[in-house]
ROLO-54290 format. One record per residue: x, y, z of N, C-alpha, C, O in turn. Coordinates in steps of 0.2 Angstrom, whole numbers, padded with zeros to 4 digits, always signed. Each point is the difference from the previous one (the first is absolute). Layout:
BEGIN
XYZXYZXYZXYZ
...
This chain:
BEGIN
+0283-0135-0160-0002+0004-0006-0001+0007+0002-0004+0001+0004
+0007+0003-0008-0001+0008+0001-0003+0003-0006+0004-0002-0005
-0009+0006+0005-0002+0003-0006-0002+0007+0001-0004+0001+0005
+0006+0003-0009-0002+0008+0001-0005+0001-0005+0000-0001-0006
-0006+0003+0009-0006+0002-0004-0001+0007+0000-0001+0003+0005
+0002+0000-0011+0000+0008+0000-0006+0001-0005+0000+0001-0006
-0006+0000+0009-0006+0002-0003-0001+0007+0001-0003+0002+0005
+0004+0003-0010-0001+0007+0001-0008+0001-0002-0003-0002-0005
+0000+0005+0010-0007+0001+0000-0002+0006+0004+0004+0002+0005
-0010+0000-0006-0002+0006+0004-0005-0002+0005-0004+0004+0003
+0004-0011-0001-0004-0003+0005-0007-0001-0003-0005+0000+0004
+0004+0000-0010-0006-0002-0003+0000-0007-0004+0002+0000-0006
-0003-0005+0010+0000-0007-0004-0006-0001-0003-0006+0001+0003
+0006-0003-0009-0006-0002-0004+0001-0008+0000+0005-0002+0002
-0010-0001-0005+0001-0007-0001+0006-0002-0005+0003-0005+0001
-0001+0009-0006+0005-0001-0004+0007+0000+0004+0004-0005-0001
-0003+0010+0005+0006+0000+0004+0000-0006+0005+0006-0003+0000
-0011+0001+0003+0000-0006+0004+0001-0006-0004+0004-0005+0003
-0006+0004-0009+0001-0006-0004+0007+0000-0002+0003-0006+0001
+0000+0011-0003+0007+0000-0002+0005-0002+0006+0004-0003-0001
-0006+0006+0007+0004-0002+0006+0000-0007+0002+0005-0003+0001
-0011+0000-0002-0001-0007+0001+0004-0004-0005+0002-0005+0002
-0002+0007-0008+0004-0004-0005+0007+0000+0002+0003-0005-0002
+0000+0010+0005+0007-0001+0002+0001-0006+0004+0006-0003+0000
-0011+0001+0004+0001-0006+0004-0003-0006-0003+0000-0006+0003
-0002+0006-0009-0004-0005-0004-0005-0003+0005-0001-0006+0001
-0004+0010+0001-0005-0002+0004-0007+0002-0004-0003+0005+0002
+0001-0009-0007-0006+0002-0004-0006+0000+0005-0005+0004-0002
+0004-0008+0007-0006+0001+0004+0000+0006+0003-0006+0003+0001
+0011+0000+0002+0000+0006+0003-0001+0006-0005-0004+0005+0001
+0006-0006-0007-0001+0005-0005-0008+0000-0002-0003+0006+0000
+0000-0011+0000-0007+0000-0001-0004+0002+0006-0005+0004-0001
+0008-0005+0007-0004+0003+0006+0001+0007+0000-0005+0004+0002
+0011-0001-0004+0001+0007+0000-0004+0003-0005-0003+0006+0002
+0002-0009-0008-0004+0003-0005-0008+0001+0003-0003+0005-0002
+0001-0010+0006-0007+0000+0002-0001+0004+0006-0005+0003+0001
+0011-0001+0003-0002+0003+0006+0004+0007+0000-0003+0004+0005
+0008-0002-0009+0003+0006+0001-0002+0005-0006+0003-0001-0005
-0009+0004+0006-0002+0005-0005+0005+0006+0000+0003+0001+0005
-0003+0003-0010+0004+0006-0001-0001+0004+0007-0005+0002+0001
+0011+0000+0002+0000+0004+0006-0001-0004+0006+0000+0003+0005
-0002-0009-0005-0002-0003+0006+0006-0001+0005-0002-0001+0006
+0008+0001-0008+0005+0000+0004+0004+0006+0001+0006+0000+0002
-0009+0006-0003+0003+0006+0000+0000+0003+0007-0003-0004+0005
+0007+0009-0003+0000+0003+0006-0007+0002+0002-0001+0001+0006
-0004+0000-0010-0006+0003+0001-0005-0006+0000-0006+0002-0001
+0008-0008+0002-0005-0006-0001-0006+0001+0005+0001+0002+0006
-0007-0003-0008-0006+0001+0004-0002-0007+0002-0005-0001+0003
+0009-0004-0004-0002-0007+0002-0001-0001+0007+0004+0004+0004
-0008-0008-0001-0001-0002+0007-0002-0007+0000-0002-0003-0005
+0003+0000+0011-0003-0006+0002-0007+0000+0001-0002+0004+0004
-0002-0008-0007-0007+0001+0001-0003-0002+0007-0004+0003+0002
+0007-0008+0001-0002-0002+0007+0006-0002+0004+0005-0003-0002
-0006+0006+0008+0005-0002+0005-0003-0005+0005-0005+0001+0003
+0008-0007-0002-0003-0005+0004+0004+0000+0007+0005+0003+0000
-0008-0006+0005+0003+0000+0006+0000-0007+0003-0005-0004-0001
+0010+0002+0004+0000-0007+0003+0005+0000+0007+0005+0004+0000
-0007-0007+0005+0004-0001+0006+0006-0005-0002-0001-0005-0002
+0007+0008+0004+0006-0004-0001+0005+0002+0005+0002+0005+0000
-0001-0010+0005+0005+0001+0005-0002+0006+0004-0006-0001+0003
+0010+0006-0002-0002+0005+0005-0004+0006-0004-0002+0005+0004
+0000-0006-0010-0003+0005-0004-0006-0002-0003-0002-0006-0001
-0002+0011-0001-0006+0000-0005+0003+0003-0006+0001+0006+0000
+0001-0010-0005+0004+0003-0006-0005+0002-0005-0004-0004-0002
+0005+0010-0001-0003+0002-0006+0004-0002-0006+0006+0001+0000
-0009-0004-0005+0004-0001-0006-0005+0000-0006-0006-0001+0000
+0009+0002-0006-0003+0000-0006+0002-0007-0004+0005-0003+0002
-0010+0001-0006+0001-0007-0003-0002+0001-0007-0005+0003-0002
+0009-0006-0003-0002+0000-0007+0002-0007-0003+0004-0003+0003
-0007+0001-0008+0001-0006-0004-0004-0006+0002-0004+0001+0005
+0005-0006-0008-0004-0006+0001+0002-0003+0007+0006-0001+0002
-0011-0002+0001+0001-0002+0007+0005-0007+0000+0003-0001+0005
-0003-0002-0010+0004-0006-0001+0007+0001-0003+0003-0005-0002
-0002+0011+0001+0007+0001-0004+0006+0000+0005-0001+0000+0006
+0007-0001-0009+0005+0001+0005+0001+0006+0003-0002+0006-0003
+0003-0006+0010+0000+0006+0004+0006+0005-0001+0006-0003+0001
-0007+0009-0001+0005+0005+0000-0002+0005+0006-0006+0003+0000
+0010-0002+0004-0001+0005+0006+0005+0006-0001+0006-0001-0001
-0009+0007+0001+0004+0006-0002+0000+0004+0006-0005+0002+0003
+0011+0000+0000+0001+0004+0006+0003+0007-0001+0005+0000-0003
-0009+0005+0006+0003+0006-0001+0005+0002+0005+0001-0004+0005
+0001+0010-0005+0005+0003+0005-0002+0006+0003-0006+0002+0000
+0010+0002+0003-0001+0006+0003+0003+0006-0004+0006-0001-0002
-0009+0006+0001-0007+0002+0002-0005-0001-0006-0001+0005-0004
-0001-0011+0002-0004-0002-0006-0005-0004+0003-0002+0000+0006
-0002-0003-0011-0006-0004+0002-0001-0005-0006+0004+0000-0004
-0010-0003+0005-0002-0005-0005+0000+0003-0007+0001-0004-0005
-0002+0010+0004-0001+0003-0007+0007+0000-0004+0000+0002-0006
+0005-0003+0010+0007-0001-0004-0001-0006-0005+0004+0000-0005
-0009-0004+0006-0001-0006-0005-0007+0000-0003-0002-0005-0003
-0001+0011+0003-0007+0000-0003+0001-0001-0008-0005-0002-0003
+0010+0003+0000+0001-0001-0007+0003-0007-0002+0001-0002-0006
+0002-0001+0011+0004-0006+0000-0006-0006+0000+0001-0005-0004
-0005+0006+0009-0005-0005+0002-0004-0003-0006-0001-0006-0001
-0002+0011-0003-0004-0002-0006+0004-0004-0005-0003-0004-0004
+0009+0006+0003+0004-0003-0005+0001-0008+0002-0001-0004-0004
+0003+0003+0010+0001-0006+0003-0006-0004+0000-0001-0006-0001
-0005+0009+0003-0006-0003+0000-0002-0003-0007-0003-0005-0001
+0004+0009-0004-0002-0002-0007+0005-0005-0002-0002-0004-0005
+0008+0003+0008+0004-0006-0002-0002-0006+0004+0004-0005-0001
-0009+0005+0005-0002-0006+0004+0002+0000+0007-0001-0005+0003
+0004+0010+0000+0002+0000+0007-0005+0002+0004-0004+0005-0001
+0004-0008+0007-0004+0003+0006+0004+0005+0004+0005-0002+0002
-0007+0008-0002+0005+0005+0003-0003+0003+0006-0006+0002+0001
+0010-0002+0004-0002+0002+0007+0004+0006+0002+0007+0000+0000
-0010+0006+0002+0004+0006+0001-0002+0002+0007-0005+0004+0000
+0008-0005+0005-0002+0002+0007+0003+0007+0002+0006+0001-0002
-0010+0002+0006+0003+0006+0004+0004-0003+0006-0002-0004+0004
+0008+0006-0003+0005-0002+0005-0003+0003+0007-0004+0005-0001
+0006-0007+0006-0002+0002+0007+0001+0008+0000+0006+0002-0002
-0011+0002+0004+0001+0007+0000-0002+0004-0006+0001+0006+0000
-0004-0010-0005-0002+0003-0006-0007-0002-0002-0003-0005+0002
-0001+0010-0005-0006-0001-0003-0005-0003+0005-0001+0003+0006
-0003-0008-0008-0005-0003+0005+0002-0006+0004-0004-0003+0003
+0011+0002-0003+0003-0005+0005+0000+0003+0007+0002+0005+0001
-0005-0009+0003+0000+0002+0007+0002-0006+0005+0000-0006-0002
+0002+0008+0008+0002-0005+0005-0007-0002+0003-0004+0003+0001
+0004-0010+0001-0006-0003+0003+0000+0002+0007-0006+0000+0003
+0011+0002+0000+0000+0002+0007+0004+0006+0002+0005+0002-0003
-0008+0002+0007+0003+0007+0001+0006-0001+0004+0004+0004+0001
-0003-0010+0003+0006-0001+0004+0006-0003-0004+0005-0001+0003
-0006-0001-0009+0006-0002-0004+0005+0005-0001-0002+0006-0002
+0008-0007+0003+0005+0005-0001+0000+0002-0008+0000-0004-0004
+0001+0011+0003+0000+0002-0007+0008+0000-0002+0003+0005+0000
-0002-0011-0002+0007-0002-0001+0001+0000-0008-0003-0003-0003
+0009+0006+0001+0001+0000-0007+0007-0003-0002+0002+0001-0005
+0000-0006+0010+0007-0003-0002-0002-0005-0006-0005-0002-0001
+0011+0000-0002-0001-0003-0007-0003-0007+0001-0004-0002-0004
+0005-0002+0010-0002-0007+0001-0008+0000+0000-0003-0004-0003
+0001+0009+0007-0008+0000+0001-0004+0001-0006-0005-0002-0001
+0008+0007-0004-0003+0001-0006+0000-0006-0004-0005-0001-0004
+0010-0003+0004+0000-0006-0004-0005-0005+0002-0003-0003-0003
+0003+0002+0010-0005-0004+0003-0007+0002-0001-0004-0004-0001
+0003+0010+0000-0007+0003-0002-0002-0004-0007-0006-0002-0001
+0011+0002-0004-0002-0002-0006+0000-0008+0000-0005-0003-0004
+0009+0000+0008-0001-0008+0001-0007-0001+0002-0004-0005-0002
+0002+0009+0007-0007-0001+0003-0006+0001-0005-0005-0003+0000
+0007+0008-0004-0005+0002-0005-0001-0006-0005-0005-0002-0002
+0011-0001+0000+0000-0006-0005-0004-0005+0004-0004-0004-0004
+0005+0002+0010-0004-0005+0004-0007+0001+0000-0004-0004-0001
+0002+0011+0002-0007+0001+0000-0003+0000-0006-0006-0002-0001
+0009+0003-0005-0003-0001-0006+0001-0007-0003-0001-0001-0006
+0004-0003+0010+0002-0007-0002+0004+0000-0007-0001-0004-0004
+0006+0008+0004+0005+0000-0005+0006-0003+0002+0004+0002+0005
-0002-0008-0008+0006-0003+0003+0006+0002-0003+0005+0000+0003
-0005+0003-0009+0006+0002-0004-0002+0006-0005-0005+0000-0003
+0010+0005+0003-0002+0005-0004+0007+0003-0004+0005-0001+0003
-0006+0005-0008+0005+0004-0003+0000+0006+0004-0006+0003+0000
+0011+0000+0002+0000+0007+0003+0003+0005-0005+0006-0001-0003
-0009+0007+0003+0003+0006-0003+0000+0006+0004-0006+0001+0003
+0011+0002-0002+0000+0005+0006+0006+0005-0001+0004-0001-0004
-0005+0007+0008+0005+0005+0000+0000+0003+0007-0005+0000+0003
+0011+0003-0001+0001+0004+0006-0002-0005+0006+0002-0005+0000
-0006+0007+0005-0002-0004+0005-0002-0007-0002+0001-0005+0003
-0005+0006-0009-0003-0007-0002+0005-0004-0003+0000-0006+0001
+0005+0008-0004+0006-0004-0002+0004-0003+0005+0002-0006+0000
-0001+0010+0006+0003-0003+0006-0004-0006+0002+0002-0005+0002
-0009+0006-0001-0004-0005+0002+0000-0006-0004+0000-0006+0002
+0000+0007-0009+0000-0006-0004+0006-0003+0000+0000-0007+0000
+0006+0010+0001+0006-0003+0000+0001-0004+0007+0003-0006+0000
-0006+0008+0005+0000-0004+0006-0004-0006-0001+0002-0005+0003
-0008+0005-0006-0004-0005+0000+0003-0006-0005+0000-0006+0001
+0004+0009-0006+0003-0005-0005+0006-0003+0004+0002-0006-0002
+0001+0010+0006+0006-0003+0004-0002-0005+0005+0003-0005+0001
-0008+0007+0003-0002-0004+0006-0005-0006-0002+0000-0005+0004
-0005+0007-0008-0005-0005-0002+0000-0001-0008-0005+0001-0003
+0010-0004+0001+0001-0001-0008-0006-0004-0002-0001+0000-0006
-0001-0005+0010-0006-0004-0003-0006+0004-0001-0005-0003-0003
+0004+0009+0005-0006+0004-0001+0001+0005-0006-0004+0003-0002
+0010-0003-0001+0002+0004-0005+0002-0003-0007+0005-0004+0000
-0009+0005-0005+0001-0003-0006+0006+0003-0004+0004-0003-0003
-0005+0010+0003+0005+0004-0003+0000+0007+0003-0005+0002+0003
+0010+0002-0004+0000+0007+0003+0002+0005-0005+0005-0001-0004
-0008+0007+0004+0002+0006-0004+0002+0005+0006-0005+0002+0003
+0011+0001-0003+0002+0004+0006+0003+0006-0004+0005+0000-0003
-0008+0006+0004+0003+0007-0002+0005+0001+0005-0001+0000+0006
+0007+0002-0009+0006+0002+0004+0003-0006+0004+0004+0001+0005
-0006-0007-0008+0004-0006+0002-0001-0003+0007-0006+0000+0002
+0011-0002+0001+0000-0003+0007-0001+0005+0005+0005+0004+0001
-0010-0004+0003-0001+0005+0005-0002-0004+0007-0005-0004+0000
+0010+0005+0005-0001-0003+0006+0004+0005+0005+0005+0002-0002
-0008-0002+0008+0003+0005+0005+0004-0004+0006-0003-0005+0002
+0009+0007-0001+0004-0002+0006+0000+0006+0004+0004+0005-0001
-0007-0005+0007+0000+0006+0005+0007+0002+0002+0001+0006+0000
+0003-0011+0002+0007+0002+0002+0004+0003-0006+0003+0005+0002
-0004-0007-0008+0003+0004-0005-0003+0007-0001+0003+0005-0002
-0010-0005+0003-0003+0007+0000+0002+0005+0005-0001+0006-0001
+0004-0008+0006+0003+0004+0005+0007+0004-0002+0002+0005+0003
+0001-0008-0008+0006+0002-0002-0001+0006-0005-0004+0001-0004
+0009+0004+0005-0001+0006-0005+0002-0001-0007+0004-0005-0001
-0007+0009-0003+0001-0001-0007+0004+0007-0003+0000+0004+0004
+0003-0004-0010+0003+0006-0002-0005+0005-0001-0006-0001+0000
+0008+0007+0001-0005+0006+0000-0005+0000-0005-0006+0001+0001
+0008-0002-0007-0006+0000-0006-0005-0005+0001-0006+0001-0001
+0008-0007+0003-0005-0005+0002-0004+0001+0006-0006-0001+0000
+0009+0005+0005-0004+0002+0005-0006+0005-0002-0005+0000+0002
+0008+0004-0006-0005+0005-0003-0006-0003-0003-0006+0002+0000
+0007-0007-0004-0005-0004-0004-0005-0003+0005-0006-0001-0002
+0008+0000+0008-0005-0003+0005-0002+0005+0005-0002-0001+0006
+0001+0007-0008-0001+0006+0005-0007-0001+0004+0000+0002+0005
-0005-0005-0009-0006-0001+0004+0000-0005+0006-0004+0001+0004
+0009-0006-0005+0001-0004+0006+0002+0004+0006-0003-0001+0006
+0007+0006-0007+0003+0004+0006-0006+0005+0002-0001+0001+0006
-0003+0001-0010-0005+0005+0001-0005-0004+0005-0003+0002+0005
+0001-0008-0007-0005-0004+0003+0003-0003+0007-0004-0002+0004
+0010+0003-0003+0003-0002+0006-0001+0005+0006+0001-0002+0006
-0004+0008-0008-0001+0005+0005-0007+0001+0001-0004-0002-0004
+0002+0005+0010-0007+0001+0002-0002+0006-0005-0006-0001-0002
+0010+0005+0000-0002+0005-0005-0002-0003-0007-0005+0002-0003
+0009-0007+0001-0002-0004-0006-0006-0004+0000-0004+0000-0004
+0002-0003+0010-0006-0003+0001-0006+0005-0001-0005-0002-0003
+0006+0007+0007-0006+0005+0000+0000+0003-0008-0006+0001-0002
+0011+0000-0001+0000+0003-0007-0003-0005-0005-0004+0002-0004
+0006-0009+0005-0003-0005-0004-0008+0000+0001-0003-0001-0005
+0001+0001+0011-0007+0000+0002-0003+0006-0003-0006-0001-0003
+0008+0007+0003-0003+0006-0002+0000+0000-0008-0004+0003-0003
+0010-0004+0000+0001+0001-0007+0001-0006-0004+0004+0000-0005
-0007-0006+0007+0002-0006-0003-0001+0000-0008+0003-0003-0003
-0009+0006+0001-0001+0000-0007+0006+0004-0004+0002-0002-0005
-0001+0008+0008+0006+0004-0003+0006-0004+0000+0004+0001-0004
-0002-0004+0010+0006-0004+0001+0000-0005-0005+0006-0001-0003
-0011-0003+0002+0001-0006-0004+0000+0002-0008+0002-0003-0004
-0006+0009+0003+0001+0003-0007+0007+0002-0002+0003-0002-0005
+0001+0004+0010+0007+0002-0001+0004-0006-0001+0004+0000-0004
-0006-0006+0008+0004-0006-0001-0001-0003-0007+0004-0002-0004
-0011+0003+0001-0001-0002-0006+0004+0003-0005+0003-0003-0005
-0002+0010+0006+0003+0004-0005+0008-0001+0000+0003-0001-0005
+0000+0000+0011+0007-0001+0000+0002-0008-0002+0005-0001-0003
-0010-0003+0005+0002-0007-0002-0001-0002-0008+0002-0004-0002
-0007+0008-0001-0001-0001-0007+0000+0007-0003-0005+0003-0002
+0011+0000+0001+0001+0007-0002-0003+0001-0007-0001+0006-0002
+0001-0011-0002-0002+0001-0007-0008-0002-0002-0002+0000-0005
-0001-0002+0011-0007-0003-0001-0005+0006+0001+0000+0003+0006
-0003-0001-0011-0004+0006+0000-0008-0002+0002-0004+0001-0004
+0004-0003+0010-0007-0002+0002-0004+0006+0002+0003+0005+0002
-0010-0006-0003-0004+0006+0002-0003+0000+0007+0001-0006+0003
-0004+0011-0001-0003+0000+0007-0005-0005+0001-0001-0003+0005
-0003+0001-0010-0005-0005+0001+0003-0007+0001-0003-0004+0004
+0008+0003-0008+0004-0007+0001+0002+0000+0007+0000-0005+0004
+0003+0010-0001+0003+0000+0006-0006+0000+0006+0001-0004+0004
-0006+0008-0005-0005+0000+0005-0004-0007+0000-0002-0002+0006
+0002-0002-0011-0003-0006+0000+0004-0005+0005-0003-0004+0003
+0010+0004-0003+0004-0004+0004+0000+0004+0007+0000-0004+0005
+0000+0010-0004+0001+0004+0006-0006-0002+0005+0001+0001+0006
-0006-0003-0009-0006-0001+0005+0002-0006+0004-0003-0001+0006
+0007-0004-0008+0002-0005+0004+0004+0002+0006+0001-0004+0005
+0002+0010-0005+0004+0002+0006-0004+0003+0005+0002+0001+0006
-0009-0001-0007-0004+0002+0006-0002-0005+0004-0003+0001+0005
+0006-0007-0006-0001-0006+0005+0002+0002+0007+0005+0003+0001
-0009-0004+0004+0002+0002+0007+0006-0002+0003+0003+0002+0004
+0000-0008-0007+0006-0003+0002+0006+0002-0004+0006-0002+0001
-0007+0006-0006+0005+0001-0005+0007+0003+0003+0005-0002-0001
-0006+0008+0004+0006+0003+0003+0003-0004+0005+0007+0000+0000
-0010-0004+0004+0003-0004+0005+0004-0005-0003+0006-0002+0002
-0008-0001-0007+0003-0006-0004+0006+0003-0003+0006-0003+0000
-0006+0008-0004+0005+0003-0004+0006+0002+0005+0006-0001-0001
-0008+0005+0007+0005+0002+0004+0004-0006+0004+0006+0000+0000
-0010-0005+0002+0003-0006+0003+0005-0003-0005+0005-0002+0002
-0007+0001-0008+0004-0003-0005+0007+0003-0001+0005-0003+0000
-0005+0010-0001+0006+0003-0001+0004+0001+0006+0006+0000+0000
-0009+0001+0006+0004+0000+0006+0003-0007+0002+0005-0001+0002
-0009-0004-0004+0002-0007+0002+0006-0002-0005+0005-0003+0003
-0005+0005-0009+0006-0001-0005+0006+0003+0003+0006-0003-0001
-0006+0009+0004+0006+0003+0003+0002-0002+0007+0005+0002+0003
-0009-0007+0000+0001-0003+0006-0002+0005+0006+0003-0001+0006
-0007+0006-0008-0002+0005+0006-0006-0003+0004-0001+0002+0005
-0003-0007-0008-0005-0003+0004+0000-0007-0001+0002-0003-0005
-0004-0001+0010+0000-0008-0001-0005-0002-0004-0006+0003-0001
+0007-0009-0002-0006-0004-0003-0003-0004+0006+0002+0001+0006
-0007-0005-0008-0003-0005+0005+0004-0006+0001+0003-0003-0005
-0002+0001+0011+0005-0006+0001-0002-0006-0003+0004-0005-0002
-0011+0004+0000-0002-0007-0003+0003+0000-0007-0001-0006-0003
+0003+0011+0000+0003+0000-0006+0008+0000-0001+0003+0001-0005
+0000-0001+0011+0007+0000+0001+0004-0005-0005+0004+0001-0003
-0007-0007+0004+0004-0006-0004-0001+0001-0007+0005-0001-0004
-0011+0003+0002-0001+0002-0008+0005+0005-0002+0003+0000-0005
-0003+0006+0009+0004+0005-0002+0008-0001+0000+0003+0002-0004
-0001-0007+0009+0007-0002+0000+0001-0004-0007+0006+0001-0003
-0010-0005+0001+0001-0003-0007+0000+0005-0005+0004-0001-0005
-0009+0006+0005+0000+0004-0006+0006+0005+0000+0003+0002-0005
+0000-0001+0011+0006+0004+0001+0006-0003-0003+0005+0003-0001
-0005-0010+0000+0006-0003-0003-0001+0000-0008+0004-0003-0003
-0009+0007+0000-0001+0000-0007+0000-0006-0003+0004-0002-0004
-0009-0002+0005-0001-0007-0003-0001+0000-0008-0003+0005-0002
+0006-0010-0001-0001+0000-0007-0007-0002-0002-0003-0003+0003
+0001+0006-0009-0006-0001-0003+0001-0005-0006+0004+0001-0004
-0008-0007+0004+0001-0005-0005-0006+0000-0005+0001-0004-0005
-0006+0007+0006-0006+0000-0004+0002+0004-0007+0004+0004+0000
-0007-0006-0005+0001+0004-0007-0002+0007+0001-0005+0002+0003
+0010+0002-0005-0001+0008+0002+0002+0004-0006+0005-0002-0004
-0009+0007+0003+0002+0006-0004+0001+0006+0004-0005+0002+0003
+0010+0001-0004+0001+0007+0004+0000+0005-0005+0002-0001-0006
-0005+0007+0008-0001+0006-0005+0003+0006+0003+0000+0001+0007
+0002+0004-0011+0002+0006+0003-0002+0005-0006+0000-0001-0006
-0002+0007+0009-0001+0006-0005+0006+0004+0000+0004+0001+0004
-0002+0002-0010+0006+0004-0001-0001+0007+0003+0005+0003+0001
-0011-0001+0002-0001+0006+0003-0002-0001+0007-0004+0004+0003
+0006-0009+0001-0002-0001+0006+0003+0004+0005+0006+0000+0001
-0009+0005+0002+0003+0005+0005+0000-0002+0007+0003+0003+0004
-0006-0009-0003+0001-0003+0007+0006-0004+0001+0003-0002-0005
+0000+0001+0011+0006-0003+0001-0001-0008-0002-0005-0003+0001
+0010+0001-0005+0000-0007-0003+0007-0002-0002+0004+0004-0001
-0003-0010+0001+0006-0003-0001+0001-0001-0008-0005-0001-0003
+0011+0000+0001+0001-0002-0007-0002-0007+0000+0002-0004+0004
-0005+0002-0010-0002-0007+0000+0006-0006+0001-0001-0005+0002
+0007+0007-0004+0005-0004+0001+0002-0002+0007+0002-0005+0002
-0004+0010+0003+0001-0001+0007-0004-0005+0003+0001-0003+0005
-0007+0001-0008-0005-0005+0003+0000-0006-0004-0004-0005+0002
+0007+0004-0008-0001-0005-0004+0001-0007+0004-0003-0005-0001
+0008+0005+0005+0002-0006+0004-0005-0003+0005+0000-0005+0002
-0005+0010-0001-0005-0002+0005-0005-0005-0003-0005-0003+0003
+0005+0003-0010-0005-0004-0003+0003-0006-0003+0004+0000-0005
-0006-0006+0007+0004-0007-0002-0004-0004-0005+0002-0004-0003
-0008+0006+0002-0004-0003-0005+0000+0003-0007+0004+0004-0001
-0009-0006-0003+0000+0003-0007-0001+0007+0001-0004+0003+0004
+0007+0001-0008+0000+0008+0001+0001+0004-0006+0004-0002-0005
-0007+0008+0005+0001+0005-0005-0001+0006+0003-0003+0001+0005
+0007+0004-0008-0001+0007+0002-0001+0005-0006+0003-0002-0006
-0007+0007+0007-0002+0005-0006+0001+0007+0003-0004+0001+0005
+0007+0003-0008+0000+0007+0002-0004+0004-0005+0001-0001-0006
-0006+0004+0008-0005+0004-0005+0003+0007-0001+0001+0004+0005
-0001-0002-0011+0002+0006-0002-0006+0005-0001-0005-0002+0000
+0007+0008-0002-0006+0005-0002-0002+0004+0006-0006+0002+0000
+0009-0002+0006-0002+0004+0005-0004-0003+0006-0004+0003+0003
+0005-0010-0003-0005-0004+0005+0003+0001+0007+0006-0001+0001
-0010+0003+0004+0002+0001+0007-0001-0006+0005-0001-0005-0002
+0000+0007+0008-0001-0005+0005-0006-0004+0000+0000-0006+0002
-0006+0010-0004-0006-0004+0000-0001-0003-0007-0005+0001-0004
+0009-0006+0003+0001-0003-0007-0007-0003-0002-0001+0001-0006
-0002-0005+0010-0006-0003-0003-0006+0005-0002-0003-0001-0005
+0003+0007+0008-0005+0005-0003+0003+0004-0006-0004+0002-0004
+0011-0001+0004+0003+0004-0005+0001-0005-0006+0000+0003-0006
+0001-0009+0006+0001-0004-0005-0004-0007+0001+0003-0005+0001
-0010+0006-0001-0004-0006+0001+0001-0006-0005+0000-0006+0002
+0000+0008-0008+0001-0006-0005+0006-0004+0001+0000-0006+0000
+0006+0010+0001+0006-0004+0002+0000-0004+0006+0003-0005+0001
-0006+0008+0004-0001-0004+0006-0004-0006-0001+0002-0005+0003
-0007+0005-0006-0004-0006-0002+0004-0005-0004-0001-0006+0002
+0005+0009-0006+0004-0005-0004+0005-0004+0004+0001-0006+0000
+0001+0010+0005+0005-0003+0005-0003-0006+0004+0003-0005+0001
-0009+0006+0001-0004-0005+0004-0001-0006-0004+0002-0006+0002
-0003+0006-0009-0001-0005-0004+0007-0004-0001+0000-0006-0001
+0005+0011+0000+0006-0003-0001+0003-0004+0006+0002-0006-0001
-0003+0009+0007+0002-0004+0006-0004-0007+0000+0003-0005+0002
-0009+0005-0004-0004-0006+0001+0002-0005-0005-0001-0006+0001
+0005+0008-0006+0002-0005-0005+0008-0001+0001+0002-0004-0004
+0001+0007+0008+0007-0002+0001+0001-0007+0002+0006-0002+0001
């Protein structure tokens, strides 16, 4: 199923707008939740919402910082952010889902916020397999057997990996920009010039100059990524600063640099993950119920939805959001993202 949603708005969702959006999918429970939790302006670019408490738990190689909302006995939703973003991409999604009865977990990925490595000797590795294993370890630590995943960017890649390799842990999936998985051999191959230009930051981070520049100017650098990836999203400085604090993590630069160099085949991953990476490089099919989303103003590199449709073999729906929605879709369109979570849960 493909549906074009064109909601013209100035990024000020009130309860009425959220209710109308929910009605398009015939989700009355979400409409009621949206009325209760999205007051006028709560989902705007100037949202002052924040998570009241950040919890910490040892999980695998990390002490993970995460926010939690909703009833402890509700069906679990895990929301995963990307680069260069943080848990606040979901700050207006979480209360809607919590009001609808879901237990919502929003962790900082390795290298972000209050998440820390338990050992100084652990490699600061950003390859895709290890980030997915971080989330499996978090689920085990929290005694979560199965969850609905909602994610974008690095988070969507992580969620797709978990859905493909451990489908028994995934009840349903919402993935922005669809099927995301990396094959390093393919990553070594040149792309047409315009596509290479879109990935300029990978080449910058492949140089010593780029590493020094990202270390020195990481907030300016990531603000530029926000603007180019979401060219029509008029976020204010307070909104950006709230997320930019997560980039002060002492391992942030090392994780980001390793991730992008690894994708290009410039640095190795760790050998204990080779078998998993080989499986991921074959682009395994995802069989869990899935909703994919795309914004009509996504300025980051992304595929046409038709290009990845065949990767999803289970119940499936796709929605493209109109009205100037960019790469950080959960924060730019929180009501629609929450709708998609509930839709995926019902597929």
